[in-house]
N, C-alpha and C positions, 0 to 999 in steps of 0.2 A: 343377426342380420347376415344374409348370404353375401358372398363376395360380389355376385352379379348385381344384387340390389344396391350394395354399397357403391359399386362402380357407376351404376345408373344414377344414383343420387348425386355423386360427385360431379358427373357430367352435367346433370341438371343445374347444380349450383354454379358451375362454370358458365353455362349458357345464361343463367339468370344474371350473374355478375356482368357478363359482357353486354347484355341488353340494358341493364341499369346504368352501366357506364355510358353507353351511347345515349341513353335517355337524359342523363345529367348534362350532356354536352349540347343536345339539340332536342328539346321536347317536341314530339310530333303532334300534328293537328288531330290525328286519330290514332290512338294506341292500337286499336284492333287492326287497322290497315298496316301500321308499322310492324306489328308482330307477324302478320302474314308475310310481309316482305323479308323480315329478319329470318324467319324459319325457312323460307325458300332458299336461303344462302347457307344453310347448315349441311353438314355431311350426311345426316340421317333424316328420315321422315319426322315431321313435327310430333307425331305420337311418341317417339322415343324420348322426347323432352318434356313429357307431361308434368313431371315433378318440378322441373325448372320453370315451366309456364305457370304452375300454381304459385311458386315463389314470386315470380314477376308480378302476377295479378295481386297477390296478397300485399306485396311491398307497395305497389302503386296505389292500392285502395286505402292504405294507411300511411302514406308517405309524410303527411304533415305531422302526425303523431310520432312517427319514427324519427323524423328530423328534429322534433322537439326534444326527444330523448338524447340524440347526439349533441344538440346544443347544450343541454344541461350537464352532460357527462364529460364533454371534451374540455376539461379544466384548462384554463389559460390558452385556449386555442380558438381562433375565430373560425366559425363554420365555413365561411367563404374561402378560407385558406386550406381546407382539407383537400388533399389530392383527390381528383375525381374517381380514381380506381379504388382508393381507400374508402371513399364515401359509398361507392357501390357495394363493396364488401361489408361495410358496417350496416347499411340499409338492409341487406339480405339477411345477415346474422340476427339483427334486432327483430326483423319480421318473424324469423323462426322462433326466437326466444319468447316473443310476446304472444304470437298467434298460432304457433304450431305446438300444441301440447303433446303431440306424438313424437316429438324430437327432444331429447334431454338437452338442456341449455349447454352443458359442457361439450356436447357433440357439435352444436352450432358454433361455439367458440373455437374449438379445435379445427373445424372446417374453415372458418374465417382466417385463422392464423395460417393454415396450409395454403389457402388462396393468396394471402398476402405474400408469403414466401415465394410463390411461383410467379405472381403477376405485378408485385409492387417492389419498392426498394427495401433495403435491409432494416431501416428504422421502422417501417410500417407495422411490423408484427407487434412491437412493444406498444405502440400507440393504439392499435386495434384491440389488443389484449386488455389494455388498461380500461378502455371504455366498456368493453363487453363484460369484463370482470366486475366493474362497478354496477352495471345493469343486473348482472346475475345476483348480486347481493341484495338488490331491491325487489326481486321477483316474488319472494315469499313462498318458494317451492323448492323441493329437492332438485338440485342442479344435475344430479346424475340419473334421474328417472323421468320417464314419461309421466304425464299427469292426466287425470280424467276430466 
């Protein structure tokens, strides 16, 4: 993957995480209208964030299933107590791991850990890694490869 594509995907994940964080605090009446407003306040045109928008749409369209995975994998942790930023990161990574066969699961896990290091507290990376690692073991595919 080229450096430019890697940087664009990282930027897309950051945007998706930010939107999912805001969504978790205040669910909008209309996601479409909310996304329009959200992207109007970004540094670059909406097209630059196409990957991030795909992740947002994918996550929101599967949010109940994704949250079910979080509930079952977050051992000894109440779902409602998960920090909203960590929840956004987890939702994003789990969406990638379950529904984006073009992204190796270890890439999704590494990206989630990087996001947690930058945007959450020091303990978040262990919590996030633990949940995503348990999910990786349940996927039934090579975690280091894309799948068809």
